[in-house]
Structure formats: structure tokens, C-alpha cells
N, CA, C and O atoms as CSV, one atom per row, in Angstrom:
chain,resi,resn,atom,element,x,y,z
A,1,MET,N,N,-4.562,19.206,13.636
A,1,MET,CA,C,-5.779,18.615,14.133
A,1,MET,C,C,-6.682,19.719,14.690
A,1,MET,O,O,-6.203,20.701,15.258
A,2,ILE,N,N,-7.946,19.547,14.524
A,2,ILE,CA,C,-8.902,20.558,14.943
A,2,ILE,C,C,-9.174,20.395,16.427
A,2,ILE,O,O,-9.497,19.308,16.907
A,3,GLU,N,N,-9.033,21.517,17.148
A,3,GLU,CA,C,-9.315,21.484,18.571
A,3,GLU,C,C,-10.674,22.120,18.805
A,3,GLU,O,O,-10.947,23.220,18.325
A,4,ASP,N,N,-11.502,21.442,19.526
A,4,ASP,CA,C,-12.809,21.970,19.869
A,4,ASP,C,C,-12.980,21.765,21.363
A,4,ASP,O,O,-13.376,20.689,21.810
A,5,ASN,N,N,-12.681,22.805,22.136
A,5,ASN,CA,C,-12.704,22.696,23.593
A,5,ASN,C,C,-14.078,22.349,24.122
A,5,ASN,O,O,-14.193,21.704,25.165
A,6,ASP,N,N,-15.132,22.768,23.418
A,6,ASP,CA,C,-16.479,22.494,23.894
A,6,ASP,C,C,-16.846,21.021,23.773
A,6,ASP,O,O,-17.605,20.500,24.590
A,7,LYS,N,N,-16.313,20.351,22.761
A,7,LYS,CA,C,-16.681,18.957,22.510
A,7,LYS,C,C,-15.628,17.966,22.983
A,7,LYS,O,O,-15.785,16.759,22.796
A,8,ARG,N,N,-14.550,18.466,23.597
A,8,ARG,CA,C,-13.484,17.585,24.055
A,8,ARG,C,C,-14.022,16.693,25.171
A,8,ARG,O,O,-14.549,17.179,26.171
A,9,GLU,N,N,-13.884,15.420,24.990
A,9,GLU,CA,C,-14.391,14.498,25.991
A,9,GLU,C,C,-13.297,14.140,26.991
A,9,GLU,O,O,-12.122,14.056,26.634
A,10,GLU,N,N,-13.682,13.936,28.217
A,10,GLU,CA,C,-12.752,13.575,29.271
A,10,GLU,C,C,-12.326,12.122,29.081
A,10,GLU,O,O,-13.162,11.228,28.953
A,11,VAL,N,N,-11.031,11.906,29.065
A,11,VAL,CA,C,-10.505,10.563,28.855
A,11,VAL,C,C,-10.355,9.885,30.206
A,11,VAL,O,O,-9.812,10.469,31.143
A,12,ASP,N,N,-10.828,8.669,30.305
A,12,ASP,CA,C,-10.750,7.905,31.540
A,12,ASP,C,C,-9.476,7.061,31.531
A,12,ASP,O,O,-9.341,6.133,30.734
A,13,PHE,N,N,-8.550,7.391,32.421
A,13,PHE,CA,C,-7.292,6.669,32.514
A,13,PHE,C,C,-7.287,5.690,33.696
A,13,PHE,O,O,-6.221,5.236,34.112
A,14,SER,N,N,-8.449,5.365,34.232
A,14,SER,CA,C,-8.520,4.485,35.400
A,14,SER,C,C,-7.975,3.089,35.103
A,14,SER,O,O,-7.557,2.375,36.014
A,15,TYR,N,N,-7.982,2.704,33.827
A,15,TYR,CA,C,-7.429,1.404,33.434
A,15,TYR,C,C,-5.970,1.274,33.866
A,15,TYR,O,O,-5.514,0.181,34.202
A,16,PHE,N,N,-5.241,2.386,33.856
A,16,PHE,CA,C,-3.824,2.373,34.171
A,16,PHE,C,C,-3.548,2.466,35.669
A,16,PHE,O,O,-2.394,2.394,36.090
A,17,GLU,N,N,-4.588,2.625,36.470
A,17,GLU,CA,C,-4.389,2.828,37.898
A,17,GLU,C,C,-4.270,1.516,38.650
A,17,GLU,O,O,-5.247,1.000,39.193
A,18,THR,N,N,-3.089,1.003,38.672
A,18,THR,CA,C,-2.766,-0.132,39.522
A,18,THR,C,C,-1.624,0.311,40.413
A,18,THR,O,O,-1.067,1.394,40.230
A,19,LYS,N,N,-1.282,-0.511,41.363
A,19,LYS,CA,C,-0.211,-0.155,42.287
A,19,LYS,C,C,1.104,0.097,41.549
A,19,LYS,O,O,1.864,0.995,41.912
A,20,GLU,N,N,1.364,-0.692,40.521
A,20,GLU,CA,C,2.624,-0.582,39.790
A,20,GLU,C,C,2.655,0.600,38.831
A,20,GLU,O,O,3.730,1.100,38.499
A,21,THR,N,N,1.499,1.047,38.388
A,21,THR,CA,C,1.462,2.087,37.349
A,21,THR,C,C,0.841,3.393,37.838
A,21,THR,O,O,0.404,4.202,37.020
A,22,GLN,N,N,0.793,3.612,39.121
A,22,GLN,CA,C,0.167,4.811,39.679
A,22,GLN,C,C,0.827,6.088,39.153
A,22,GLN,O,O,0.132,7.039,38.796
A,23,GLU,N,N,2.159,6.117,39.102
A,23,GLU,CA,C,2.877,7.306,38.630
A,23,GLU,C,C,2.560,7.575,37.152
A,23,GLU,O,O,2.332,8.717,36.755
A,24,PHE,N,N,2.550,6.510,36.349
A,24,PHE,CA,C,2.219,6.645,34.931
A,24,PHE,C,C,0.803,7.185,34.763
A,24,PHE,O,O,0.558,8.051,33.923
A,25,SER,N,N,-0.116,6.677,35.555
A,25,SER,CA,C,-1.499,7.130,35.497
A,25,SER,C,C,-1.605,8.607,35.842
A,25,SER,O,O,-2.357,9.340,35.199
A,26,GLU,N,N,-0.872,9.047,36.837
A,26,GLU,CA,C,-0.881,10.458,37.221
A,26,GLU,C,C,-0.340,11.337,36.098
A,26,GLU,O,O,-0.874,12.417,35.846
A,27,LYS,N,N,0.712,10.886,35.425
A,27,LYS,CA,C,1.273,11.633,34.299
A,27,LYS,C,C,0.244,11.742,33.169
A,27,LYS,O,O,0.105,12.797,32.550
A,28,LEU,N,N,-0.474,10.649,32.906
A,28,LEU,CA,C,-1.501,10.678,31.864
A,28,LEU,C,C,-2.611,11.664,32.216
A,28,LEU,O,O,-3.105,12.384,31.349
A,29,LYS,N,N,-2.998,11.694,33.484
A,29,LYS,CA,C,-4.039,12.630,33.894
A,29,LYS,C,C,-3.558,14.069,33.736
A,29,LYS,O,O,-4.298,14.940,33.279
A,30,THR,N,N,-2.312,14.301,34.120
A,30,THR,CA,C,-1.755,15.646,34.037
A,30,THR,C,C,-1.627,16.102,32.594
A,30,THR,O,O,-1.932,17.249,32.266
A,31,HIS,N,N,-1.179,15.205,31.740
A,31,HIS,CA,C,-0.933,15.538,30.337
A,31,HIS,C,C,-1.892,14.785,29.417
A,31,HIS,O,O,-1.512,14.398,28.312
A,32,GLY,N,N,-3.110,14.578,29.856
A,32,GLY,CA,C,-4.084,13.774,29.125
A,32,GLY,C,C,-4.363,14.259,27.718
A,32,GLY,O,O,-4.427,13.455,26.788
A,33,THR,N,N,-4.528,15.552,27.547
A,33,THR,CA,C,-4.839,16.097,26.217
A,33,THR,C,C,-3.670,15.872,25.278
A,33,THR,O,O,-3.847,15.455,24.133
A,34,LYS,N,N,-2.480,16.153,25.773
A,34,LYS,CA,C,-1.295,15.968,24.933
A,34,LYS,C,C,-1.105,14.486,24.599
A,34,LYS,O,O,-0.782,14.147,23.461
A,35,ALA,N,N,-1.302,13.606,25.580
A,35,ALA,CA,C,-1.176,12.165,25.343
A,35,ALA,C,C,-2.195,11.699,24.311
A,35,ALA,O,O,-1.885,10.866,23.460
A,36,THR,N,N,-3.401,12.233,24.386
A,36,THR,CA,C,-4.446,11.880,23.429
A,36,THR,C,C,-4.058,12.324,22.026
A,36,THR,O,O,-4.229,11.570,21.068
A,37,GLU,N,N,-3.536,13.541,21.895
A,37,GLU,CA,C,-3.119,14.055,20.590
A,37,GLU,C,C,-1.969,13.227,20.015
A,37,GLU,O,O,-1.945,12.939,18.818
A,38,VAL,N,N,-1.023,12.848,20.862
A,38,VAL,CA,C,0.108,12.032,20.410
A,38,VAL,C,C,-0.394,10.682,19.904
A,38,VAL,O,O,0.064,10.200,18.868
A,39,MET,N,N,-1.328,10.073,20.624
A,39,MET,CA,C,-1.863,8.777,20.200
A,39,MET,C,C,-2.652,8.918,18.896
A,39,MET,O,O,-2.564,8.050,18.027
A,40,LYS,N,N,-3.417,9.996,18.752
A,40,LYS,CA,C,-4.161,10.216,17.508
A,40,LYS,C,C,-3.198,10.368,16.340
A,40,LYS,O,O,-3.426,9.815,15.264
A,41,THR,N,N,-2.121,11.119,16.552
A,41,THR,CA,C,-1.120,11.313,15.499
A,41,THR,C,C,-0.473,9.984,15.143
A,41,THR,O,O,-0.283,9.679,13.966
A,42,PHE,N,N,-0.133,9.191,16.154
A,42,PHE,CA,C,0.495,7.891,15.923
A,42,PHE,C,C,-0.426,6.982,15.120
A,42,PHE,O,O,0.007,6.347,14.158
A,43,VAL,N,N,-1.679,6.919,15.508
A,43,VAL,CA,C,-2.647,6.072,14.796
A,43,VAL,C,C,-2.815,6.563,13.361
A,43,VAL,O,O,-2.906,5.759,12.433
A,44,SER,N,N,-2.857,7.876,13.180
A,44,SER,CA,C,-2.970,8.437,11.837
A,44,SER,C,C,-1.768,8.059,10.981
A,44,SER,O,O,-1.930,7.672,9.824
A,45,LYS,N,N,-0.568,8.166,11.536
A,45,LYS,CA,C,0.654,7.825,10.793
A,45,LYS,C,C,0.690,6.336,10.461
A,45,LYS,O,O,1.132,5.951,9.379
A,46,MET,N,N,0.232,5.507,11.376
A,46,MET,CA,C,0.182,4.068,11.098
A,46,MET,C,C,-0.838,3.782,9.998
A,46,MET,O,O,-0.636,2.881,9.183
A,47,GLY,N,N,-1.926,4.538,9.971
A,47,GLY,CA,C,-2.904,4.403,8.891
A,47,GLY,C,C,-2.296,4.769,7.545
A,47,GLY,O,O,-2.564,4.122,6.532
A,48,THR,N,N,-1.475,5.812,7.548
A,48,THR,CA,C,-0.782,6.213,6.319
A,48,THR,C,C,0.157,5.108,5.857
A,48,THR,O,O,0.223,4.793,4.668
A,49,GLU,N,N,0.881,4.522,6.803
A,49,GLU,CA,C,1.788,3.425,6.454
A,49,GLU,C,C,1.008,2.227,5.906
A,49,GLU,O,O,1.460,1.571,4.968
A,50,ALA,N,N,-0.151,1.941,6.482
A,50,ALA,CA,C,-0.978,0.833,5.987
A,50,ALA,C,C,-1.437,1.104,4.557
A,50,ALA,O,O,-1.431,0.204,3.717
A,51,LYS,N,N,-1.837,2.350,4.283
A,51,LYS,CA,C,-2.260,2.722,2.933
A,51,LYS,C,C,-1.098,2.565,1.955
A,51,LYS,O,O,-1.272,2.036,0.857
A,52,GLU,N,N,0.093,3.028,2.357
A,52,GLU,CA,C,1.265,2.910,1.489
A,52,GLU,C,C,1.628,1.438,1.244
A,52,GLU,O,O,2.093,1.081,0.162
A,53,THR,N,N,1.415,0.601,2.244
A,53,THR,CA,C,1.695,-0.824,2.094
A,53,THR,C,C,0.714,-1.454,1.106
A,53,THR,O,O,1.104,-2.298,0.299
A,54,ARG,N,N,-0.560,-1.049,1.166
A,54,ARG,CA,C,-1.549,-1.546,0.192
A,54,ARG,C,C,-1.150,-1.138,-1.222
A,54,ARG,O,O,-1.233,-1.941,-2.152
A,55,GLU,N,N,-0.718,0.111,-1.381
A,55,GLU,CA,C,-0.288,0.586,-2.696
A,55,GLU,C,C,0.931,-0.209,-3.185
A,55,GLU,O,O,1.021,-0.549,-4.364
A,56,ALA,N,N,1.857,-0.499,-2.284
A,56,ALA,CA,C,3.045,-1.273,-2.652
A,56,ALA,C,C,2.657,-2.681,-3.061
A,56,ALA,O,O,3.265,-3.252,-3.967
A,57,SER,N,N,1.649,-3.252,-2.403
A,57,SER,CA,C,1.223,-4.605,-2.776
A,57,SER,C,C,0.625,-4.617,-4.188
A,57,SER,O,O,0.759,-5.600,-4.916
A,58,LYS,N,N,-0.030,-3.526,-4.563
A,58,LYS,CA,C,-0.564,-3.424,-5.926
A,58,LYS,C,C,0.575,-3.402,-6.950
A,58,LYS,O,O,0.452,-3.965,-8.037
A,59,VAL,N,N,1.681,-2.748,-6.594
A,59,VAL,CA,C,2.851,-2.717,-7.484
A,59,VAL,C,C,3.427,-4.120,-7.628
A,59,VAL,O,O,3.827,-4.519,-8.722
A,60,VAL,N,N,3.472,-4.875,-6.522
A,60,VAL,CA,C,3.982,-6.251,-6.580
A,60,VAL,C,C,3.095,-7.100,-7.481
A,60,VAL,O,O,3.599,-7.866,-8.303
A,61,VAL,N,N,1.782,-6.973,-7.333
A,61,VAL,CA,C,0.849,-7.727,-8.174
A,61,VAL,C,C,1.035,-7.347,-9.638
A,61,VAL,O,O,1.029,-8.213,-10.512
A,62,LYS,N,N,1.200,-6.062,-9.904
A,62,LYS,CA,C,1.429,-5.613,-11.276
A,62,LYS,C,C,2.710,-6.230,-11.836
A,62,LYS,O,O,2.745,-6.666,-12.987
A,63,PHE,N,N,3.762,-6.263,-11.013
A,63,PHE,CA,C,5.021,-6.855,-11.464
A,63,PHE,C,C,4.847,-8.348,-11.761
A,63,PHE,O,O,5.374,-8.860,-12.748
A,64,LEU,N,N,4.106,-9.031,-10.899
A,64,LEU,CA,C,3.886,-10.466,-11.102
A,64,LEU,C,C,3.075,-10.732,-12.375
A,64,LEU,O,O,3.318,-11.721,-13.067
A,65,LYS,N,N,2.122,-9.862,-12.684
A,65,LYS,CA,C,1.291,-10.036,-13.878
A,65,LYS,C,C,2.022,-9.630,-15.158
A,65,LYS,O,O,1.993,-10.351,-16.156
A,66,GLU,N,N,2.681,-8.461,-15.117
A,66,GLU,CA,C,3.251,-7.892,-16.333
A,66,GLU,C,C,4.756,-8.113,-16.464
A,66,GLU,O,O,5.302,-8.025,-17.564
A,67,GLY,N,N,5.420,-8.397,-15.361
A,67,GLY,CA,C,6.861,-8.618,-15.401
A,67,GLY,C,C,7.687,-7.356,-15.388
A,67,GLY,O,O,8.911,-7.420,-15.503
A,68,LYS,N,N,7.036,-6.187,-15.249
A,68,LYS,CA,C,7.778,-4.930,-15.196
A,68,LYS,C,C,6.949,-3.871,-14.472
A,68,LYS,O,O,5.721,-3.941,-14.407
A,69,VAL,N,N,7.672,-2.887,-13.931
A,69,VAL,CA,C,7.052,-1.729,-13.295
A,69,VAL,C,C,7.868,-0.494,-13.677
A,69,VAL,O,O,9.019,-0.605,-14.098
A,70,SER,N,N,7.264,0.670,-13.526
A,70,SER,CA,C,7.980,1.912,-13.846
A,70,SER,C,C,9.028,2.203,-12.776
A,70,SER,O,O,9.000,1.615,-11.695
A,71,LYS,N,N,9.939,3.102,-13.081
A,71,LYS,CA,C,10.981,3.502,-12.115
A,71,LYS,C,C,10.352,4.109,-10.873
A,71,LYS,O,O,10.801,3.865,-9.754
A,72,GLU,N,N,9.306,4.901,-11.080
A,72,GLU,CA,C,8.624,5.516,-9.946
A,72,GLU,C,C,7.982,4.456,-9.052
A,72,GLU,O,O,8.096,4.529,-7.828
A,73,GLU,N,N,7.310,3.473,-9.652
A,73,GLU,CA,C,6.692,2.391,-8.874
A,73,GLU,C,C,7.757,1.569,-8.155
A,73,GLU,O,O,7.561,1.152,-7.013
A,74,GLU,N,N,8.867,1.341,-8.816
A,74,GLU,CA,C,9.966,0.589,-8.196
A,74,GLU,C,C,10.500,1.351,-6.984
A,74,GLU,O,O,10.767,0.756,-5.939
A,75,HIS,N,N,10.652,2.658,-7.127
A,75,HIS,CA,C,11.126,3.486,-6.016
A,75,HIS,C,C,10.141,3.444,-4.845
A,75,HIS,O,O,10.550,3.292,-3.694
A,76,GLU,N,N,8.837,3.580,-5.141
A,76,GLU,CA,C,7.808,3.527,-4.097
A,76,GLU,C,C,7.823,2.177,-3.380
A,76,GLU,O,O,7.679,2.117,-2.159
A,77,LEU,N,N,7.997,1.105,-4.137
A,77,LEU,CA,C,8.035,-0.231,-3.551
A,77,LEU,C,C,9.246,-0.389,-2.627
A,77,LEU,O,O,9.119,-0.905,-1.517
A,78,LYS,N,N,10.402,0.050,-3.081
A,78,LYS,CA,C,11.610,-0.029,-2.243
A,78,LYS,C,C,11.441,0.780,-0.957
A,78,LYS,O,O,11.785,0.324,0.133
A,79,THR,N,N,10.904,1.988,-1.111
A,79,THR,CA,C,10.697,2.846,0.061
A,79,THR,C,C,9.769,2.172,1.061
A,79,THR,O,O,10.026,2.211,2.264
A,80,GLN,N,N,8.705,1.560,0.588
A,80,GLN,CA,C,7.754,0.928,1.500
A,80,GLN,C,C,8.347,-0.312,2.156
A,80,GLN,O,O,8.082,-0.581,3.327
A,81,ILE,N,N,9.136,-1.058,1.420
A,81,ILE,CA,C,9.786,-2.230,2.022
A,81,ILE,C,C,10.734,-1.785,3.130
A,81,ILE,O,O,10.787,-2.402,4.194
A,82,TYR,N,N,11.488,-0.705,2.877
A,82,TYR,CA,C,12.368,-0.163,3.923
A,82,TYR,C,C,11.540,0.265,5.131
A,82,TYR,O,O,11.929,0.013,6.272
A,83,ASP,N,N,10.401,0.911,4.884
A,83,ASP,CA,C,9.534,1.345,5.980
A,83,ASP,C,C,9.031,0.153,6.795
A,83,ASP,O,O,8.969,0.222,8.023
A,84,LEU,N,N,8.676,-0.926,6.121
A,84,LEU,CA,C,8.203,-2.117,6.835
A,84,LEU,C,C,9.293,-2.695,7.731
A,84,LEU,O,O,9.026,-3.098,8.863
A,85,PHE,N,N,10.524,-2.733,7.219
A,85,PHE,CA,C,11.640,-3.202,8.039
A,85,PHE,C,C,11.882,-2.274,9.231
A,85,PHE,O,O,12.186,-2.733,10.332
A,86,LYS,N,N,11.745,-0.969,9.004
A,86,LYS,CA,C,11.929,-0.008,10.092
A,86,LYS,C,C,10.855,-0.205,11.161
A,86,LYS,O,O,11.150,-0.190,12.356
A,87,MET,N,N,9.606,-0.391,10.724
A,87,MET,CA,C,8.524,-0.602,11.690
A,87,MET,C,C,8.740,-1.875,12.489
A,87,MET,O,O,8.488,-1.908,13.693
A,88,ALA,N,N,9.205,-2.921,11.824
A,88,ALA,CA,C,9.478,-4.169,12.532
A,88,ALA,C,C,10.646,-3.979,13.497
A,88,ALA,O,O,10.622,-4.483,14.620
A,89,GLY,N,N,11.662,-3.252,13.054
A,89,GLY,CA,C,12.837,-3.018,13.898
A,89,GLY,C,C,12.536,-2.194,15.120
A,89,GLY,O,O,13.139,-2.391,16.175
A,90,ILE,N,N,11.602,-1.266,14.987
A,90,ILE,CA,C,11.217,-0.439,16.135
A,90,ILE,C,C,10.082,-1.106,16.910
A,90,ILE,O,O,10.088,-1.114,18.141
A,91,GLY,N,N,9.122,-1.658,16.197
A,91,GLY,CA,C,7.918,-2.198,16.836
A,91,GLY,C,C,8.142,-3.431,17.685
A,91,GLY,O,O,7.584,-3.541,18.777
A,92,ILE,N,N,8.947,-4.356,17.201
A,92,ILE,CA,C,9.169,-5.597,17.954
A,92,ILE,C,C,9.838,-5.333,19.295
A,92,ILE,O,O,9.335,-5.789,20.322
A,93,PRO,N,N,10.973,-4.600,19.321
A,93,PRO,CA,C,11.556,-4.311,20.639
A,93,PRO,C,C,10.621,-3.485,21.511
A,93,PRO,O,O,10.592,-3.668,22.728
A,94,PHE,N,N,9.856,-2.581,20.909
A,94,PHE,CA,C,8.934,-1.737,21.659
A,94,PHE,C,C,7.928,-2.594,22.421
A,94,PHE,O,O,7.573,-2.277,23.556
A,95,MET,N,N,7.470,-3.675,21.801
A,95,MET,CA,C,6.476,-4.537,22.438
A,95,MET,C,C,7.095,-5.561,23.395
A,95,MET,O,O,6.463,-5.957,24.374
A,96,LEU,N,N,8.308,-5.980,23.118
A,96,LEU,CA,C,8.890,-7.098,23.865
A,96,LEU,C,C,9.838,-6.701,24.988
A,96,LEU,O,O,9.932,-7.422,25.981
A,97,ILE,N,N,10.531,-5.599,24.868
A,97,ILE,CA,C,11.560,-5.240,25.838
A,97,ILE,C,C,10.989,-4.275,26.868
A,97,ILE,O,O,10.511,-3.198,26.512
A,98,PRO,N,N,11.036,-4.655,28.150
A,98,PRO,CA,C,10.551,-3.745,29.195
A,98,PRO,C,C,11.376,-2.455,29.199
A,98,PRO,O,O,12.602,-2.495,29.092
A,99,GLY,N,N,10.702,-1.328,29.322
A,99,GLY,CA,C,11.388,-0.044,29.369
A,99,GLY,C,C,11.716,0.539,28.012
A,99,GLY,O,O,12.285,1.627,27.926
A,100,SER,N,N,11.368,-0.168,26.951
A,100,SER,CA,C,11.714,0.323,25.615
A,100,SER,C,C,10.953,1.593,25.255
A,100,SER,O,O,11.397,2.353,24.395
A,101,THR,N,N,9.807,1.833,25.902
A,101,THR,CA,C,9.070,3.065,25.635
A,101,THR,C,C,9.897,4.283,26.027
A,101,THR,O,O,9.766,5.347,25.423
A,102,LEU,N,N,10.735,4.130,27.024
A,102,LEU,CA,C,11.616,5.224,27.431
A,102,LEU,C,C,12.863,5.287,26.563
A,102,LEU,O,O,13.423,6.362,26.347
A,103,LEU,N,N,13.290,4.147,26.072
A,103,LEU,CA,C,14.520,4.055,25.302
A,103,LEU,C,C,14.353,4.463,23.843
A,103,LEU,O,O,15.278,5.028,23.259
A,104,MET,N,N,13.207,4.194,23.247
A,104,MET,CA,C,13.003,4.439,21.813
A,104,MET,C,C,13.238,5.890,21.391
A,104,MET,O,O,13.964,6.116,20.423
A,105,PRO,N,N,12.657,6.882,22.070
A,105,PRO,CA,C,12.918,8.264,21.634
A,105,PRO,C,C,14.412,8.611,21.671
A,105,PRO,O,O,14.922,9.303,20.790
A,106,PHE,N,N,15.088,8.128,22.690
A,106,PHE,CA,C,16.531,8.359,22.794
A,106,PHE,C,C,17.273,7.713,21.624
A,106,PHE,O,O,18.141,8.338,21.015
A,107,LEU,N,N,16.934,6.471,21.313
A,107,LEU,CA,C,17.594,5.775,20.203
A,107,LEU,C,C,17.320,6.457,18.861
A,107,LEU,O,O,18.217,6.575,18.026
A,108,ILE,N,N,16.095,6.898,18.659
A,108,ILE,CA,C,15.740,7.565,17.403
A,108,ILE,C,C,16.528,8.859,17.251
A,108,ILE,O,O,17.038,9.160,16.172
A,109,LYS,N,N,16.626,9.625,18.341
A,109,LYS,CA,C,17.377,10.885,18.297
A,109,LYS,C,C,18.870,10.627,18.081
A,109,LYS,O,O,19.511,11.330,17.300
A,110,LEU,N,N,19.424,9.629,18.764
A,110,LEU,CA,C,20.841,9.288,18.619
A,110,LEU,C,C,21.135,8.816,17.200
A,110,LEU,O,O,22.139,9.211,16.606
A,111,ALA,N,N,20.269,7.980,16.662
A,111,ALA,CA,C,20.457,7.482,15.297
A,111,ALA,C,C,20.421,8.635,14.299
A,111,ALA,O,O,21.202,8.667,13.348
A,112,LYS,N,N,19.514,9.576,14.518
A,112,LYS,CA,C,19.404,10.728,13.614
A,112,LYS,C,C,20.698,11.535,13.621
A,112,LYS,O,O,21.152,11.993,12.573
A,113,LYS,N,N,21.295,11.711,14.803
A,113,LYS,CA,C,22.565,12.439,14.902
A,113,LYS,C,C,23.684,11.726,14.152
A,113,LYS,O,O,24.597,12.363,13.626
A,114,LYS,N,N,23.604,10.402,14.108
A,114,LYS,CA,C,24.620,9.601,13.426
A,114,LYS,C,C,24.301,9.394,11.950
A,114,LYS,O,O,25.038,8.700,11.249
A,115,GLY,N,N,23.210,9.990,11.470
A,115,GLY,CA,C,22.841,9.882,10.064
A,115,GLY,C,C,22.082,8.614,9.721
A,115,GLY,O,O,22.007,8.233,8.552
A,116,ILE,N,N,21.517,7.957,10.724
A,116,ILE,CA,C,20.745,6.732,10.514
A,116,ILE,C,C,19.263,7.073,10.664
A,116,ILE,O,O,18.852,7.693,11.646
A,117,ASP,N,N,18.481,6.665,9.691
A,117,ASP,CA,C,17.058,6.981,9.669
A,117,ASP,C,C,16.259,5.774,10.158
A,117,ASP,O,O,16.174,4.762,9.462
A,118,LEU,N,N,15.678,5.876,11.341
A,118,LEU,CA,C,14.908,4.762,11.905
A,118,LEU,C,C,13.402,4.889,11.702
A,118,LEU,O,O,12.680,3.903,11.851
A,119,LEU,N,N,12.918,6.072,11.367
A,119,LEU,CA,C,11.475,6.277,11.268
A,119,LEU,C,C,10.951,6.001,9.868
A,119,LEU,O,O,11.581,6.377,8.880
A,120,PRO,N,N,9.796,5.343,9.781
A,120,PRO,CA,C,9.141,5.153,8.486
A,120,PRO,C,C,8.771,6.508,7.875
A,120,PRO,O,O,8.650,7.503,8.589
A,121,SER,N,N,8.594,6.541,6.574
A,121,SER,CA,C,8.376,7.799,5.854
A,121,SER,C,C,7.151,8.572,6.344
A,121,SER,O,O,7.199,9.802,6.387
A,122,ALA,N,N,6.075,7.918,6.707
A,122,ALA,CA,C,4.872,8.623,7.154
A,122,ALA,C,C,5.133,9.429,8.421
A,122,ALA,O,O,4.482,10.451,8.639
A,123,PHE,N,N,6.048,9.002,9.241
A,123,PHE,CA,C,6.350,9.699,10.479
A,123,PHE,C,C,7.269,10.892,10.239
A,123,PHE,O,O,7.391,11.764,11.099
A,124,LYS,N,N,7.909,10.935,9.087
A,124,LYS,CA,C,8.827,12.022,8.776
A,124,LYS,C,C,8.163,13.135,7.999
A,124,LYS,O,O,8.669,14.257,8.008
A,125,LYS,N,N,7.065,12.881,7.335
A,125,LYS,CA,C,6.429,13.892,6.489
A,125,LYS,C,C,6.043,15.129,7.282
A,125,LYS,O,O,6.265,16.245,6.812
A,126,GLU,N,N,5.479,14.970,8.457
A,126,GLU,CA,C,5.094,16.106,9.283
A,126,GLU,C,C,6.332,16.888,9.714
A,126,GLU,O,O,6.312,18.119,9.739
A,127,GLU,N,N,7.403,16.180,10.052
A,127,GLU,CA,C,8.646,16.831,10.462
A,127,GLU,C,C,9.212,17.669,9.316
A,127,GLU,O,O,9.661,18.794,9.537
A,128,GLU,N,N,9.194,17.133,8.097
A,128,GLU,CA,C,9.693,17.863,6.935
A,128,GLU,C,C,8.831,19.083,6.656
A,128,GLU,O,O,9.353,20.142,6.309
A,129,ASP,N,N,7.510,18.949,6.804
A,129,ASP,CA,C,6.613,20.079,6.599
A,129,ASP,C,C,6.902,21.182,7.611
A,129,ASP,O,O,6.881,22.364,7.265
A,130,THR,N,N,7.172,20.806,8.854
A,130,THR,CA,C,7.483,21.763,9.901
A,130,THR,C,C,8.792,22.473,9.594
A,130,THR,O,O,8.912,23.674,9.837
A,131,LEU,N,N,9.781,21.748,9.061
A,131,LEU,CA,C,11.051,22.360,8.712
A,131,LEU,C,C,10.889,23.321,7.540
A,131,LEU,O,O,11.555,24.355,7.491
A,132,ASP,N,N,10.011,22.990,6.598
A,132,ASP,CA,C,9.768,23.854,5.449
A,132,ASP,C,C,8.984,25.108,5.827
A,132,ASP,O,O,9.193,26.175,5.250
A,133,ASN,N,N,8.074,24.975,6.806
A,133,ASN,CA,C,7.218,26.081,7.232
A,133,ASN,C,C,7.356,26.290,8.738
A,133,ASN,O,O,6.486,25.854,9.491
A,134,PRO,N,N,8.429,26.947,9.200
A,134,PRO,CA,C,8.641,27.112,10.647
A,134,PRO,C,C,7.510,27.819,11.365
A,134,PRO,O,O,7.334,27.608,12.564
A,135,GLN,N,N,6.723,28.664,10.674
A,135,GLN,CA,C,5.637,29.354,11.332
A,135,GLN,C,C,4.520,28.399,11.742
A,135,GLN,O,O,3.684,28.754,12.573
A,136,ASP,N,N,4.492,27.175,11.165
A,136,ASP,CA,C,3.467,26.197,11.529
A,136,ASP,C,C,3.782,25.500,12.839
A,136,ASP,O,O,2.929,24.803,13.388
A,137,LYS,N,N,4.977,25.672,13.342
A,137,LYS,CA,C,5.395,25.009,14.582
A,137,LYS,C,C,4.577,25.533,15.752
A,137,LYS,O,O,4.296,26.729,15.837
A,138,LYS,N,N,4.199,24.645,16.643
A,138,LYS,CA,C,3.410,25.046,17.814
A,138,LYS,C,C,4.323,25.469,18.933
A,138,LYS,O,O,3.851,25.843,20.007
């Protein structure tokens, strides 16, 4: 992502300043730039997943019309369906279970150690690129 210190706008975190969330608000103020970058990356990755889902829906329509798809299209469709299940598996508890924001990174790391892949493909592409090109790591 392009950093432009001159045009960086100050983010207002006053929305989070309630009696119950004062500590969280202070952390956001302290790490505001990093939090903003993380949210931008997350939104970008979700956009990628949405695009992949649209492409997968086109494959489904093609299958319904023609009765067949190529091996590559079939693979892409399977991958996207798995990604949708992963997003639902992570997203639903994330929204419904209190404290899950703290638990999710731990679960993802633990699952990875056990050989279980919980992240949708769009979230892994950057990680794979970083592993391929270690000099790109920040």
C-alpha cells in the first residue's frame, strides 16, 4: 500500500470512547495507523473474495446452461465454495461470540500448526508472496 505521510488523514476514534471501551480506544489511538492499514487490507481481501464468488457464480450458471465445465473451472468453483464455508465458520463466531476477536488469531495459528487451513484463499495470497520473496517483508 502506498504511504503518503503528507496526505494521511487523522482518524477519529471517539466513537469507541465509552466507559467500557476506554482501553480499546486508547490502543486504537496509539496504533491508529497500523489499525487503519489492517482494516484496509481486510476490506481489500474481502473484496477479492467477493470477486472470486462472482466468478464462481458464473461457473455455476455455465454448468446449469451447458451441463459441463472445464477441470479448471471445477477446481475454481470448489476452492471458492471452501472459502465461503471458511468465511462463514470464522465470520459467524466472530460476530456472535464475545471475545472472539481475541480468540480468532490464536485459533487460526493453532489450526495452522495442526495442518488445518481456516483462512480463505484471498487472505493467504499475500502470505505466500511474502514467503516467496522474504525481502518484501516489512
